[in-house]
Backbone as a ProteinNet text record, in pm:
[ID]
protein_1_A
[PRIMARY]
MDKKIAKITVDRNLCIGAASCVIAAGDVFELDAENKAVMKLKGGTKNSGPSDRNALEGGADDAILLAAQSCPTKAIILAAEDGSQIYP
[TERTIARY]
4215.5	4154.3	4087.1	3959.3	3883.5	3912.1	3918.1	3938.8	4080.7	4132	4266	4260.9	4362.8	4373.5	4402.2	4321.5	4342.1	4380.3	4324.4	4353.1	4379	4470.9	4507.1	4503.5	4443.4	4437.2	4478.1	4556.4	4587.4	4507.9	4419.3	4342.1	4429.9	4486	4579.8	4514	4383	4313	4307.2	4307.9	4303.2	4442.9	4541.5	4676.7	4735.2	4788	4851.4	5002	5055.5	5198.9	5247.2	5162	5200.7	5309.4	5317.2	5419.2	5404.2	5291	5271.6	5269.6	5223.5	5222.8	5365.6	5453.3	5593.1	5659.7	5626.4	5682.1	5629.7	5501.4	5439.7	5477.6	5491	5519.6	5606.7	5730	5822.8	5860.7	5838.4	5865.4	5751.6	5640.5	5524.7	5501.1	5514.3	5479.6	5600.9	5596.5	5693.5	5622.3	5682	5625.9	5692.6	5612.8	5666	5706.8	5738.4	5785	5679.5	5551.2	5442.2	5409.3	5493.9	5472.8	5342.1	5309	5190.3	5237.9	5163	5200.4	5177.6	5274.8	5263.6	5309.9	5267.8	5307.1	5421.8	5512.3	5625	5579.7	5584	5541.1	5661.7	5640.9	5747	5792.3	5920	5973.1	6015.2	5998.7	6047.1	5949.4	5829.1	5731.6	5662.5	5601.9	5531.8	5403.7	5295.2	5170.6	5081.4	4969.1	4875.5	4758.1	4762.8	4664.4	4539.4	4438.7	4435.5	4535.9	4601.6	4701.5	4664.2	4690.9	4670.1	4773.2	4731.2	4818.2	4944.5	4929.4	5046	5139.3	5102.5	5189.8	5285.9	5264.5	5349.1	5486.6	5583.6	5720.9	5733.4	5661	5671.5	5554.9	5576.1	5475.5	5385.3	5377.8	5285.1	5148.9	5043	4907.4	4890.5	4948.4	4935.7	4997.8	5113	5181.1	5101.4	5042.6	4962.5	4837.8	4773.7	4656.4	4696.2	4807.2	4855.8	4885.1	4943.1	4971.2	4841.3	4740.7	4610.8	4548.1	4554.4	4494.7	4569.3	4696.9	4776.7	4756.9	4697.5	4679.9	4577.6	4618	4526.2	4405.4	4416.4	4305	4233.2	4271.5	4212	4223.3	4340.9	4363.5	4397.4	4425.4	4459.4	4337.1	4290.9	4169.1	4207.9	4163	4192.8	4064.7	4074.5	3958.2	3991.5	3889.1	3902	3880	3903.1	3885	3742.9	3646	3506.3	3467.2	3562.2	3536.9	3490	3461.5	3415.4	3532.1	3499.7	3602.5	3638.8	3768.6	3820.7	3846	3904.5	3936	3940.3	3898.8	3836.7	3691.9
22761.2	22874.2	22961	22989.3	23066.2	23215.7	23268	23411.1	23437.5	23556.2	23594.5	23650.2	23618.9	23670.5	23819.9	23898.7	24043	24090.9	24027.7	24067.3	23943.7	23959.8	23850.8	23905.8	23829	23866.6	23747.5	23772.9	23671.2	23706.8	23617.2	23638	23596.5	23696.4	23669.3	23597	23608.6	23536.8	23386.8	23350.5	23208.8	23147.1	23228.4	23177.4	23115.6	22992.2	22923	22904.4	22964.8	22956.7	22822.4	22749.7	22618.5	22629.8	22744.3	22775.8	22697.8	22633.2	22563.4	22663.6	22785.8	22889.5	22930	22932.4	22968.1	22860.3	22734.2	22624	22629.8	22659.1	22661.4	22785.2	22899.2	23025.2	23114.7	23073.4	23146.5	23283.9	23307.7	23440.7	23537.8	23486.2	23570.3	23578	23465.4	23458.5	23431.7	23484.8	23449.2	23465.1	23408.9	23423.7	23542.3	23621.8	23737.8	23700.2	23798.9	23775.8	23708.2	23721.3	23656.9	23518.2	23469.5	23340.6	23337.6	23450.9	23463.9	23494.6	23447.9	23471.2	23616.4	23670.1	23801.8	23789.1	23885.5	23886.9	23984.5	23946.5	24032.4	24124.6	24253.8	24351.5	24420.1	24476.1	24550.7	24663.7	24691.9	24797.9	24748.8	24619.1	24561.4	24563.4	24617.1	24615.4	24480.5	24452.6	24326	24354	24285.7	24298.2	24177.6	24175	24063.9	24100.2	24218.7	24257.1	24318.8	24338	24294.2	24370.3	24296.9	24353.7	24324.8	24422.8	24401.4	24301.7	24215	24112.5	24174.5	24288.9	24349.7	24421	24429.8	24490.5	24388.7	24260.8	24155.1	24154.5	24115.6	24106	24003.9	23894.5	23791.5	23696.3	23576.5	23472.8	23456.3	23334.1	23300.3	23270.2	23298.2	23273.1	23128.4	23034.1	22892.5	22866.1	22927.7	22908.2	22972.9	23089.2	23157.9	23075.3	23021	22935.8	22810.7	22749.6	22631.4	22664.8	22782.1	22825.4	22838.2	22899.8	22916	22779.7	22690.8	22557.9	22473.8	22500.1	22420.2	22464.6	22581.5	22633.6	22549.8	22492.4	22404.1	22476.3	22608.4	22682.9	22772.8	22762.9	22844.8	22994.3	23036	23174.8	23267	23210.2	23292.9	23303	23426.7	23451.5	23518.9	23460.5	23512.2	23566.5	23686	23748.2	23791.7	23792.3	23837	23987.8	24045.5	24189.5	24234.4	24149.7	24187.6	24172.7	24133.2	24120.5	23982	23896.7	23762	23680.8	23593.9	23514.1	23395.1	23379.2	23265.4	23147.7	23176.9	23072.1	23134	23066.2	22933.7	22940.9
-10387.8	-10321.7	-10427.5	-10409	-10506.9	-10497.2	-10374.7	-10355.1	-10308.5	-10345.8	-10302.2	-10160.1	-10083.5	-9947	-9952.4	-9881.5	-9876.9	-9737.3	-9633.9	-9495.5	-9410.6	-9317.5	-9226.9	-9084.5	-8994.6	-8854.3	-8769.2	-8665.8	-8566.1	-8441.1	-8399.9	-8276.8	-8158.9	-8090.9	-7981.6	-7864.8	-7851.2	-7744.5	-7773.4	-7901	-7939.3	-7952.1	-7984.2	-8009.8	-7883.2	-7897.9	-7784.2	-7805.7	-7910.9	-7935	-7983.9	-8054.7	-8106.6	-8213.9	-8278.8	-8380.6	-8510	-8532.4	-8660.1	-8776	-8750.2	-8854.8	-8890.8	-8790.7	-8814.9	-8900.4	-8874.4	-8952.9	-9096.6	-9114	-9247.5	-9327.7	-9260.8	-9330.7	-9243.3	-9223.8	-9138.9	-9191	-9321.2	-9374.7	-9345.3	-9291.4	-9259.3	-9108.4	-9038.9	-8896.6	-8808.9	-8686.9	-8582.8	-8449.1	-8344.7	-8210	-8141.9	-8069.8	-7999.5	-7856.8	-7776.3	-7639	-7552.3	-7589.1	-7515.3	-7570.9	-7663.1	-7728	-7807.9	-7869.6	-7955.1	-8096.1	-8195.6	-8334.1	-8374	-8446.8	-8508.6	-8654.1	-8735.1	-8875.5	-8895.8	-8986.5	-9021	-9134.4	-9109.2	-9208.7	-9271.7	-9391.1	-9457.6	-9366.4	-9366.9	-9282.7	-9145.5	-9120.9	-8996.7	-8880.2	-8900.3	-8791.3	-8786.5	-8672.5	-8653.1	-8578	-8615.8	-8540.2	-8565.1	-8493.8	-8508.5	-8599.1	-8656.7	-8757.7	-8699.7	-8782	-8921.6	-9007.1	-9096.2	-9185.5	-9329.4	-9415.4	-9557.9	-9608.2	-9697.6	-9754.8	-9813.5	-9883.9	-9949.7	-9852.3	-9725.2	-9624.1	-9564.4	-9595	-9539.1	-9602.9	-9524.7	-9572.1	-9685.9	-9678.4	-9781.3	-9772.9	-9824.3	-9810.8	-9930.4	-9977.6	-10084.8	-10024	-10099.6	-10049.9	-10005.1	-10079.5	-10043	-9906.2	-9879.5	-9751.2	-9638	-9664.5	-9562.7	-9530.6	-9632.4	-9610.2	-9532.2	-9567.4	-9495	-9348.7	-9324.9	-9188.5	-9109.3	-9171.2	-9104.3	-9075.9	-9173.3	-9157.7	-9054.9	-9035.6	-8941.9	-8797.1	-8776.5	-8640.6	-8564.5	-8449.7	-8376.7	-8316	-8297.2	-8237.5	-8338	-8464.8	-8572.1	-8540.7	-8492.6	-8452.2	-8568.2	-8686.4	-8802.5	-8892	-8910	-8987.4	-9118.5	-9227.7	-9361	-9423.6	-9484.1	-9546.9	-9689.2	-9773.4	-9912.3	-9919.8	-10038.1	-10057.3	-10027.4	-10056	-10031.9	-9885.2	-9800.4	-9658.4	-9616.5	-9714.6	-9679.9	-9622.6	-9529.4	-9463.5	-9550.1	-9574.3	-9651.3	-9558.5	-9440.9	-9344.3	-9206.4	-9098.2	-9097.2	-9140.7
[MASK]
++++++++++++++++++++++++++++++++++++++++++++++++++++++++++++++++++++++++++++++++++++++++

């Protein structure tokens, strides 16, 4: 990966609850009561973003990228500090 992940967003309209992101990066993602992916943030809050990378409870960039790539609907959007999209 050339650029560092700065922001992560889960598009709840695209998410189908496949949970591949939870398998790839369970310290970052979980499914909520609606069976949609949310991110675990420091302090115990959870949301679908956009969230700053440093607000996440954990997760290595490689695991976050793998989680995004594993999503069958490409619902996880990764952006760099300059706002450019890293994935998809």
